[in-house]
C-alpha positions as CSV (number, residue, x, y, z in Angstrom):
1,M,-68.3,-38.0,-69.3
2,D,-70.3,-35.7,-71.5
3,F,-73.5,-34.6,-72.5
4,D,-74.4,-37.1,-74.8
5,R,-73.5,-40.2,-72.5
6,V,-75.3,-38.3,-69.4
7,L,-78.6,-38.0,-71.9
8,E,-78.2,-41.3,-72.8
9,K,-78.5,-42.7,-69.6
10,C,-81.1,-39.9,-68.2
11,G,-82.7,-40.9,-71.5
12,N,-82.7,-39.6,-74.6
13,F,-86.0,-41.1,-76.2
14,G,-88.3,-41.8,-73.2
15,R,-91.7,-40.2,-72.0
16,F,-89.8,-36.5,-71.4
17,Q,-89.2,-36.6,-75.2
18,F,-92.3,-37.7,-75.9
19,V,-94.0,-35.0,-73.9
20,I,-91.9,-32.3,-75.6
21,L,-91.9,-33.5,-79.3
22,I,-95.4,-33.2,-78.5
23,L,-95.1,-29.6,-77.3
24,Y,-92.3,-28.8,-79.7
25,G,-96.2,-30.2,-82.1
26,Y,-98.4,-27.3,-80.8
27,T,-95.2,-24.2,-81.3
28,N,-95.5,-25.4,-84.6
29,I,-99.2,-25.1,-84.6
30,L,-99.3,-22.0,-82.9
31,S,-96.4,-20.5,-85.3
32,S,-98.3,-21.5,-88.0
33,L,-101.6,-20.1,-87.6
34,H,-99.3,-16.3,-85.9
35,Y,-96.9,-16.4,-89.2
36,F,-100.0,-16.4,-91.9
37,S,-103.2,-15.1,-89.4
38,Q,-102.0,-11.6,-91.1
39,T,-102.2,-13.6,-95.1
40,L,-106.1,-14.5,-93.5
41,I,-107.0,-10.8,-92.8
42,T,-106.2,-8.8,-95.5
43,F,-107.3,-11.4,-98.0
44,T,-109.2,-9.0,-100.8
45,P,-111.9,-10.4,-102.4
46,E,-113.8,-9.1,-105.5
47,H,-115.5,-6.0,-105.9
48,W,-116.8,-3.4,-107.8
49,C,-118.3,-0.1,-106.9
50,S,-121.1,0.9,-105.6
51,H,-124.2,3.2,-106.3
52,D,-127.7,3.8,-105.6
53,D,-129.8,2.0,-108.3
54,L,-127.1,-1.2,-107.1
55,M,-128.5,-1.1,-103.6
56,G,-130.5,-4.4,-102.4
57,L,-128.3,-6.4,-105.2
58,S,-127.0,-9.6,-104.4
59,A,-123.4,-9.8,-105.4
60,A,-123.6,-12.0,-108.2
61,E,-126.0,-9.9,-109.9
62,V,-124.2,-6.8,-109.7
63,R,-121.1,-8.5,-111.4
64,S,-123.5,-9.8,-114.1
65,I,-124.8,-6.1,-114.5
66,Y,-120.9,-5.2,-114.5
67,S,-120.0,-8.1,-117.2
68,N,-122.1,-5.9,-119.4
69,V,-119.3,-3.5,-119.4
70,T,-115.4,-2.9,-119.7
71,H,-114.9,-1.5,-116.6
72,S,-112.3,-1.1,-113.6
73,S,-113.3,-1.5,-109.8
74,C,-112.0,1.6,-109.0
75,T,-114.2,4.0,-111.5
76,L,-118.0,4.3,-111.3
77,L,-119.5,3.4,-115.3
78,S,-122.6,5.7,-115.9
79,A,-123.2,2.3,-118.6
80,V,-123.6,0.1,-115.9
81,I,-126.7,2.6,-114.5
82,N,-128.1,3.3,-118.3
83,G,-127.9,0.5,-119.3
84,T,-126.4,2.1,-123.1
85,G,-123.4,-0.4,-123.4
86,V,-121.2,3.3,-123.8
87,A,-119.4,4.2,-121.2
88,S,-119.8,8.0,-121.3
89,E,-119.1,9.2,-118.0
90,V,-116.5,7.6,-114.7
91,E,-116.8,8.7,-111.8
92,S,-114.6,8.1,-108.6
93,C,-115.7,5.5,-106.3
94,Q,-117.4,6.6,-102.6
95,D,-117.9,2.7,-102.5
96,W,-118.1,-0.6,-102.9
97,I,-120.1,-3.8,-103.1
98,F,-117.9,-7.3,-101.8
99,E,-118.2,-10.6,-103.3
100,R,-117.3,-11.8,-99.5
101,E,-116.4,-15.7,-99.0
102,N,-118.9,-17.2,-96.8
103,G,-119.7,-13.8,-95.5
104,Y,-116.3,-13.2,-94.0
105,E,-115.6,-9.6,-93.4
106,S,-111.9,-9.1,-94.1
107,L,-110.0,-6.5,-93.0
108,T,-109.5,-4.8,-96.5
109,T,-113.3,-5.1,-96.7
110,E,-114.6,-3.2,-93.5
111,L,-112.0,-0.2,-93.7
112,K,-112.5,-0.3,-97.3
113,W,-108.9,-0.3,-97.9
114,V,-109.3,-0.8,-101.9
115,C,-108.3,1.2,-104.8
116,D,-106.2,4.7,-104.0
117,K,-105.0,2.5,-100.2
118,S,-104.8,-0.7,-101.4
119,H,-101.3,-0.1,-101.2
120,Q,-102.0,0.6,-96.9
121,P,-102.5,-3.6,-96.4
122,A,-98.9,-3.9,-97.7
123,V,-97.7,-0.8,-96.0
124,G,-98.9,-2.1,-92.2
125,Q,-97.8,-5.9,-93.1
126,S,-94.2,-4.9,-94.2
127,F,-93.9,-3.6,-90.6
128,F,-94.3,-7.2,-89.1
129,F,-91.5,-8.5,-91.4
130,L,-89.3,-5.5,-89.4
131,G,-90.3,-6.3,-86.3
132,S,-89.6,-10.4,-87.1
133,V,-85.5,-8.8,-87.5
134,V,-85.7,-6.8,-84.3
135,G,-87.2,-9.8,-82.4
136,T,-85.2,-12.0,-83.4
137,I,-82.1,-10.2,-82.4
138,S,-83.7,-9.5,-79.3
139,F,-85.0,-12.5,-78.4
140,G,-82.0,-14.0,-79.5
141,F,-79.9,-11.9,-77.1
142,L,-82.1,-12.5,-73.8
143,S,-81.9,-15.9,-74.9
144,D,-78.3,-16.7,-74.4
145,R,-78.0,-14.1,-71.2
146,I,-81.5,-15.5,-69.2
147,G,-82.4,-18.9,-71.0
148,R,-83.7,-20.0,-73.8
149,L,-87.5,-21.1,-72.0
150,P,-87.9,-17.5,-70.9
151,A,-87.5,-15.7,-74.3
152,M,-89.2,-18.5,-76.0
153,L,-92.1,-17.7,-73.6
154,M,-91.4,-13.3,-74.2
155,A,-91.6,-14.0,-77.7
156,A,-94.9,-16.4,-77.8
157,I,-96.9,-13.5,-75.6
158,S,-95.4,-10.5,-77.6
159,G,-96.7,-12.2,-80.6
160,A,-99.9,-12.9,-79.3
161,T,-100.5,-9.4,-77.9
162,G,-99.4,-7.7,-81.1
163,D,-102.5,-9.8,-82.4
164,F,-104.5,-8.8,-80.2
165,I,-104.0,-5.0,-80.0
166,T,-104.6,-5.5,-83.9
167,S,-107.7,-6.7,-84.3
168,F,-108.8,-3.1,-82.2
169,V,-107.2,-1.0,-85.3
170,H,-109.3,1.4,-87.3
171,T,-106.0,3.5,-89.1
172,L,-102.9,2.4,-90.8
173,P,-100.3,3.7,-87.8
174,W,-101.9,1.9,-85.4
175,F,-102.3,-1.6,-87.9
176,A,-98.1,-0.7,-88.9
177,F,-97.6,-0.5,-84.8
178,S,-100.3,-3.9,-83.7
179,R,-98.0,-5.6,-86.7
180,F,-94.5,-4.9,-85.4
181,V,-95.1,-6.1,-82.4
182,S,-96.6,-8.8,-83.2
183,G,-93.8,-9.9,-85.4
184,L,-91.5,-10.1,-82.3
185,S,-91.6,-13.7,-81.9
186,T,-91.8,-14.3,-85.5
187,D,-89.7,-17.9,-85.9
188,T,-87.9,-16.6,-82.7
189,M,-90.9,-19.3,-80.6
190,Y,-90.1,-22.1,-83.1
191,Y,-86.1,-22.6,-83.2
192,L,-85.5,-21.9,-79.6
193,M,-88.1,-24.4,-79.3
194,Y,-86.7,-26.1,-82.1
195,I,-83.6,-25.4,-80.1
196,L,-84.5,-27.5,-76.8
197,V,-86.1,-30.4,-78.7
198,F,-82.5,-31.2,-80.4
199,E,-80.4,-31.2,-76.6
200,Y,-82.9,-33.9,-74.8
201,L,-83.7,-35.8,-78.0
202,S,-81.4,-38.5,-79.3
203,P,-78.9,-37.9,-81.8
204,K,-80.5,-40.7,-84.3
205,R,-83.6,-39.4,-83.8
206,R,-83.6,-36.0,-84.0
207,T,-84.0,-36.0,-88.4
208,F,-86.3,-38.3,-88.8
209,G,-88.4,-36.9,-84.9
210,L,-88.2,-33.0,-85.6
211,N,-89.0,-33.1,-89.6
212,I,-91.9,-35.5,-88.6
213,I,-93.4,-33.2,-86.1
214,L,-92.6,-30.4,-87.8
215,A,-93.9,-31.0,-91.2
216,V,-97.5,-32.7,-89.5
217,F,-98.3,-29.8,-86.6
218,Y,-97.3,-26.4,-89.2
219,C,-99.3,-28.5,-92.3
220,F,-102.7,-29.3,-90.0
221,G,-102.1,-25.0,-89.0
222,L,-101.7,-24.2,-92.1
223,M,-105.2,-26.6,-93.8
224,T,-107.0,-25.2,-90.8
225,S,-106.7,-22.2,-89.8
226,P,-109.2,-20.7,-93.6
227,W,-111.8,-22.6,-92.0
228,I,-111.2,-21.3,-88.5
229,A,-111.8,-17.8,-90.2
230,M,-114.7,-18.6,-92.6
231,W,-116.2,-20.1,-89.6
232,I,-116.1,-17.1,-87.0
233,G,-116.8,-15.0,-90.1
234,N,-114.9,-12.1,-89.2
235,W,-110.9,-10.3,-89.1
236,R,-111.0,-9.3,-86.0
237,R,-112.8,-12.2,-83.4
238,Y,-110.2,-14.4,-85.9
239,L,-107.1,-12.6,-84.5
240,W,-108.9,-13.0,-80.7
241,L,-108.6,-16.4,-81.2
242,A,-105.5,-17.0,-83.0
243,S,-104.0,-15.5,-80.0
244,L,-105.5,-17.4,-77.1
245,P,-103.8,-20.3,-77.9
246,A,-100.7,-17.9,-77.4
247,L,-101.1,-18.5,-73.8
248,G,-100.4,-22.6,-73.0
249,V,-96.9,-22.2,-73.6
250,L,-97.3,-20.6,-70.1
251,I,-97.8,-24.8,-69.1
252,Y,-94.1,-25.7,-70.5
253,P,-91.9,-24.7,-67.4
254,L,-94.3,-27.3,-65.8
255,L,-93.4,-29.9,-68.4
256,I,-90.0,-29.5,-69.7
257,C,-86.6,-27.6,-68.1
258,E,-84.4,-25.3,-69.4
259,S,-81.2,-26.3,-71.8
260,A,-79.5,-28.1,-69.7
261,Q,-76.6,-27.2,-72.4
262,W,-76.8,-23.3,-72.0
263,L,-76.6,-23.7,-68.3
264,L,-73.0,-25.4,-68.8
265,T,-72.6,-22.8,-70.9
266,K,-73.3,-20.2,-68.2
267,K,-71.3,-22.4,-65.5
268,R,-74.6,-23.6,-63.6
269,Y,-73.4,-26.3,-62.9
270,D,-76.0,-27.3,-60.7
271,E,-79.4,-26.3,-62.1
272,A,-77.6,-28.1,-65.7
273,V,-78.0,-31.4,-62.9
274,A,-81.1,-30.4,-61.4
275,C,-82.4,-30.7,-64.9
276,L,-80.8,-34.4,-66.1
277,K,-82.1,-35.9,-62.8
278,R,-85.2,-34.2,-64.0
279,V,-85.4,-35.8,-67.0
280,A,-84.3,-39.0,-66.0
281,K,-86.5,-39.2,-62.8
282,F,-90.0,-38.8,-65.8
283,N,-88.2,-41.4,-67.6
284,G,-87.8,-44.1,-65.2
285,R,-84.7,-43.9,-64.6
286,Q,-81.8,-44.0,-62.0
287,V,-78.7,-42.2,-62.5
288,E,-76.1,-42.5,-59.8
289,D,-75.0,-39.5,-58.5
290,S,-71.6,-40.0,-59.0
291,V,-72.3,-40.0,-62.4
292,F,-73.7,-36.8,-62.0
293,D,-70.1,-35.8,-60.5
294,E,-67.7,-36.6,-63.2
295,F,-69.9,-35.1,-65.1
296,V,-69.7,-31.8,-64.1
297,K,-66.4,-32.3,-63.3
298,H,-65.6,-33.3,-66.6
299,Y,-67.0,-30.2,-67.6
300,R,-65.8,-27.6,-65.5
301,E,-61.8,-29.1,-66.7
302,K,-63.5,-28.3,-69.4
303,M,-64.6,-24.8,-68.9
304,N,-60.7,-24.3,-67.7
305,E,-59.1,-24.8,-70.2
306,Q,-60.9,-22.8,-72.7
307,S,-60.3,-20.0,-70.6
308,K,-57.3,-20.7,-70.5
309,L,-57.2,-19.9,-74.6
310,N,-55.3,-17.0,-75.4
311,K,-55.7,-16.8,-79.3
312,Q,-58.0,-15.3,-81.1
313,M,-61.8,-16.2,-81.4
314,D,-63.1,-16.6,-84.2
315,T,-66.4,-13.7,-85.5
316,F,-68.9,-14.0,-87.8
317,L,-67.1,-11.0,-89.9
318,G,-63.1,-13.4,-90.1
319,M,-65.7,-15.1,-93.0
320,F,-65.4,-12.3,-94.8
321,K,-61.8,-11.5,-94.3
322,T,-60.3,-14.8,-96.5
323,P,-61.6,-15.1,-101.1
324,R,-63.3,-18.4,-100.7
325,L,-65.1,-18.1,-97.2
326,R,-66.0,-14.4,-98.4
327,R,-68.0,-15.9,-101.7
328,F,-69.7,-18.8,-99.3
329,T,-70.9,-15.9,-96.9
330,T,-72.0,-13.6,-99.5
331,T,-73.9,-16.4,-101.5
332,L,-75.6,-18.2,-98.6
333,L,-76.5,-14.8,-97.7
334,V,-78.5,-13.8,-100.9
335,K,-79.4,-17.1,-101.4
336,S,-81.4,-16.7,-98.0
337,V,-82.7,-13.5,-99.4
338,I,-83.7,-15.4,-103.1
339,I,-85.7,-18.4,-100.6
340,T,-86.6,-16.5,-98.0
341,L,-88.7,-14.0,-100.5
342,S,-89.9,-16.9,-103.3
343,Y,-91.4,-18.7,-100.1
344,D,-93.2,-15.9,-98.2
345,V,-94.9,-14.6,-102.0
346,I,-95.7,-17.7,-103.2
347,N,-97.0,-18.8,-100.2
348,R,-99.5,-15.0,-99.6
349,N,-100.2,-15.2,-103.7
350,M,-104.2,-16.5,-104.2
351,E,-106.0,-14.2,-105.5
352,G,-107.3,-13.8,-108.3
353,L,-106.8,-17.3,-109.7
354,G,-110.4,-18.3,-110.0
355,S,-110.2,-20.2,-106.7
356,S,-111.3,-19.0,-102.9
357,P,-108.1,-17.6,-101.7
358,F,-108.9,-19.0,-98.1
359,K,-109.8,-22.8,-100.4
360,L,-106.8,-22.8,-101.9
361,F,-104.8,-21.6,-99.4
362,S,-105.8,-25.3,-96.5
363,L,-105.6,-26.9,-100.2
364,T,-102.3,-26.3,-100.9
365,S,-100.7,-26.1,-97.7
366,S,-100.6,-29.8,-97.7
367,V,-97.8,-30.3,-99.7
368,Y,-96.1,-29.4,-96.3
369,L,-96.2,-33.2,-95.1
370,P,-94.7,-34.3,-98.8
371,A,-91.9,-31.7,-98.5
372,G,-90.4,-33.1,-95.2
373,F,-90.8,-36.4,-96.3
374,I,-88.9,-35.9,-99.7
375,I,-86.2,-33.8,-97.7
376,L,-86.2,-36.9,-95.6
377,L,-85.7,-39.3,-98.7
378,L,-83.9,-37.6,-101.2
379,Q,-80.9,-35.4,-99.0
380,N,-78.9,-38.1,-98.5
381,R,-79.0,-39.3,-101.6
382,I,-78.6,-37.1,-103.9
383,G,-76.1,-34.6,-101.7
384,R,-77.0,-31.0,-99.8
385,K,-76.1,-29.0,-103.2
386,G,-78.8,-31.0,-105.7
387,M,-81.1,-30.9,-102.9
388,A,-80.9,-27.0,-103.1
389,C,-80.7,-26.3,-106.3
390,G,-82.8,-28.7,-108.2
391,A,-85.4,-27.6,-105.9
392,L,-85.1,-23.2,-106.6
393,L,-84.8,-25.3,-109.9
394,V,-88.0,-27.2,-110.5
395,G,-89.5,-23.8,-108.3
396,A,-88.9,-21.4,-110.4
397,I,-90.1,-23.8,-113.4
398,I,-93.6,-24.3,-112.0
399,T,-93.8,-20.5,-110.8
400,A,-92.9,-18.9,-114.3
401,A,-95.4,-21.7,-116.0
402,T,-98.1,-20.1,-113.7
403,G,-97.4,-16.8,-114.4
404,F,-98.0,-18.4,-118.3
405,L,-100.6,-19.8,-117.3
406,I,-102.2,-16.9,-115.7
407,A,-101.6,-14.4,-118.6
408,V,-103.5,-16.8,-121.8
409,L,-106.2,-17.8,-119.8
410,D,-109.0,-17.1,-117.8
411,P,-109.0,-18.1,-114.0
412,N,-113.0,-18.8,-113.6
413,E,-112.6,-21.9,-116.1
414,N,-109.0,-22.8,-115.3
415,A,-109.8,-22.8,-111.4
416,I,-108.5,-26.6,-110.9
417,L,-105.9,-26.4,-113.2
418,L,-104.2,-23.0,-111.3
419,A,-104.7,-24.4,-107.7
420,L,-102.1,-27.8,-109.2
421,M,-100.1,-25.3,-110.1
422,V,-100.0,-23.0,-107.0
423,G,-99.6,-26.1,-104.8
424,L,-96.2,-27.5,-107.3
425,G,-95.0,-24.0,-106.4
426,R,-95.3,-24.1,-102.9
427,F,-93.8,-28.1,-102.5
428,G,-90.8,-26.6,-104.7
429,T,-90.5,-23.3,-102.1
430,T,-90.8,-25.4,-99.2
431,V,-88.8,-27.9,-100.3
432,S,-86.0,-25.6,-100.8
433,Y,-87.5,-23.4,-97.8
434,D,-85.9,-26.5,-95.1
435,A,-83.4,-27.6,-97.4
436,E,-81.3,-23.9,-97.0
437,I,-81.3,-24.6,-93.1
438,Q,-79.4,-27.1,-92.4
439,Y,-77.0,-26.1,-96.1
440,A,-76.1,-23.8,-94.8
441,A,-75.3,-24.8,-91.0
442,E,-73.6,-27.3,-93.2
443,I,-71.0,-25.2,-95.2
444,I,-70.2,-22.5,-92.2
445,P,-67.3,-23.6,-89.6
446,T,-68.6,-25.1,-85.7
447,S,-67.1,-21.7,-84.6
448,V,-69.1,-18.9,-85.8
449,R,-71.9,-21.6,-86.8
450,G,-75.1,-20.1,-84.4
451,Q,-74.2,-16.1,-85.4
452,A,-73.8,-16.4,-88.2
453,V,-76.4,-18.6,-89.1
454,S,-78.4,-16.1,-87.4
455,N,-77.2,-13.5,-89.1
456,I,-78.1,-14.7,-92.4
457,H,-81.7,-15.9,-91.0
458,V,-81.8,-12.5,-90.8
459,V,-81.1,-11.1,-93.6
460,G,-83.8,-13.6,-95.2
461,L,-86.3,-12.0,-92.9
462,A,-85.9,-8.8,-93.6
463,S,-86.6,-9.2,-97.4
464,S,-89.8,-10.6,-96.3
465,S,-91.0,-7.2,-95.6
466,L,-90.9,-6.4,-99.4
467,A,-93.4,-9.5,-100.7
468,F,-96.6,-8.1,-100.4
469,Y,-95.1,-5.0,-102.6
470,V,-94.5,-8.0,-104.7
471,I,-97.8,-9.6,-104.1
472,Y,-98.9,-6.0,-105.3
473,L,-96.9,-5.8,-108.7
474,A,-100.7,-7.8,-109.5
475,Q,-102.6,-4.4,-109.7
476,Y,-100.3,-3.3,-112.4
477,Y,-100.0,-7.2,-114.4
478,K,-101.3,-10.0,-112.9
479,P,-98.9,-12.3,-114.0
480,L,-95.5,-10.1,-112.6
481,P,-95.2,-11.2,-109.3
482,S,-94.7,-15.3,-110.3
483,I,-92.1,-13.7,-113.6
484,F,-90.3,-12.0,-110.8
485,I,-90.2,-14.7,-108.6
486,S,-89.0,-17.3,-111.0
487,V,-86.5,-15.5,-112.3
488,L,-85.0,-14.9,-108.7
489,M,-85.5,-18.4,-108.4
490,F,-83.6,-19.4,-111.5
491,L,-80.7,-16.8,-109.9
492,G,-81.0,-19.2,-106.6
493,A,-80.8,-22.5,-108.1
494,L,-77.0,-21.0,-110.9
495,L,-75.8,-19.6,-106.9
496,C,-76.2,-23.0,-105.6
497,L,-73.6,-23.8,-108.2
498,T,-71.0,-22.0,-106.4
499,L,-71.3,-23.9,-103.2
500,P,-69.5,-26.7,-101.7
501,E,-71.3,-30.0,-101.3
502,T,-71.3,-31.2,-98.2
503,L,-72.4,-34.2,-97.9
504,H,-70.5,-37.2,-96.8
505,K,-67.6,-34.7,-95.3
506,K,-65.7,-34.1,-92.2
507,L,-67.6,-30.2,-91.4
508,P,-64.9,-26.9,-90.9
509,E,-64.9,-26.5,-87.7
510,T,-62.6,-22.6,-87.7
511,L,-61.8,-19.9,-90.3
512,A,-59.2,-21.9,-91.7
513,D,-60.5,-24.9,-92.6
514,G,-63.6,-23.6,-93.9
515,E,-61.6,-21.4,-95.9
516,R,-59.7,-24.8,-97.7
517,F,-63.0,-26.8,-97.5
518,A,-63.7,-28.9,-100.8
519,M,-61.1,-26.5,-102.0
520,N,-60.2,-28.9,-105.8
521,E,-64.0,-29.4,-105.9
522,G,-65.9,-28.2,-109.4
523,C,-68.7,-26.3,-109.5
524,L,-70.9,-29.2,-111.0
525,Y,-69.9,-31.8,-108.2
526,F,-72.7,-33.7,-107.0
527,P,-71.7,-36.7,-104.9
528,C,-75.1,-38.9,-106.6
529,L,-73.7,-38.3,-110.1
530,H,-69.5,-38.4,-109.0
531,K,-70.6,-42.1,-107.5
532,R,-72.4,-43.0,-110.7
533,R,-69.0,-42.0,-112.9
534,E,-66.8,-44.0,-110.2
535,S,-69.2,-47.1,-110.9
536,L,-69.3,-47.2,-114.8
537,T,-65.4,-46.8,-114.8
538,K,-64.7,-49.0,-112.3
539,H,-66.7,-51.7,-113.9
540,E,-65.6,-50.8,-117.7
541,D,-61.6,-51.3,-115.8
542,L,-63.3,-55.0,-115.0
543,K,-64.5,-55.2,-118.4
544,S,-60.8,-54.6,-119.8
545,E,-58.8,-57.0,-117.4
546,P,-57.4,-60.1,-119.2
């Protein structure tokens, strides 16, 4: 009488699961508001040097004056003032005129972090991702000690606290500190809730339920947040509003319960049974006490057998001791860096493309929904390797094309084309990012899966601290971020070819299984092509028969 059989008796797709899926959706909205708030508060609109003679003029009038001469947004040309058309003197800017989007006051416009201070938002925001690394490790450790639900609540509150503190900062050190605190909850809040939903949901409904809820609610959060920011009109007030919904997680313990499987690993059998009884009551099921007695007996015997085993346990470091596993692990680590960095840069690089960065971010966020459906439709048909490799390759081509178009076209006259290219680029990276999680989990042996997936994820998060520096390359040459990321994605697509296919295969359970996994498989093996080749061979054999 294992956990899945008891859960089936208690109800594995009833009212309780409906509630926990709704809370999972709410958590995804919180996660989207939190993760991309740093992008919305640091948008830098077009700006020009201010001067006494320009005071009182609108941004459109200033744009018209500056358009008559070659200029830099960081220098004041005397030609702009005297109308001679000759830049006889150049002075450093002390103040700027900003073309604000619907009057929105961002951090960069309020604190004037432009020109010689334009690096400061990138430096401060990089601490957000350093905090995410620390938070993933710390809250992951706490979730194994005090439980999934308390750790998730603590992560959500810490993120909201960091955003709230950020709304009061005026200097770079305090901005960096507050973003570090905010980053502690990044992804942790999401994946701990993911685990709770995964454990209490019917195995047959997991893939569909988790992916569709993620796509719909995360997409909703991304599409609405820019409009909320413009409606509020100030980055400080936006952070207040974005952090306030996190208080909603405090009611989670009233509606759902702790992970019963985690309680079983801690030998807290009575509490695990209490959780399952609560699920059964919520779903209107009657389960006899004898079922729970047999359930507890099963796990007591299982834990006793495990404690008697004297064999050495597999560890993450053990994956580097054998040649094939070492190659797989190294490839997964590098691929995680490439995909995570590409995902962040493409999702945040919205400025200077001829459109409002707020509207461009909102409209192109709609790709999250079809990206979720594409994974559901194709991953089991073309295979994990084909999905991962194809998404990265297509994303690389689109990103490279976008960089080329930025270099040769006037963004103001080709805003719709560039918006379309940005949307396609975000679609490719979203598919790559979401497909990567499942593919890595299937390659890694069961005995070290949790630890290894966490470590790979942390390495990817650490690379995200470089995202704002990559975007900053546009200060030197506008297409440079797109060119850099497209090269990385091409490399990632090639690396995928060195990994084994996992579709319709018995997944490795131990390190020894992992070393032997797909031993005779070639780099160009794809299940869809292999199946077609077998079908053609079989057809030719039948034709050759007398």
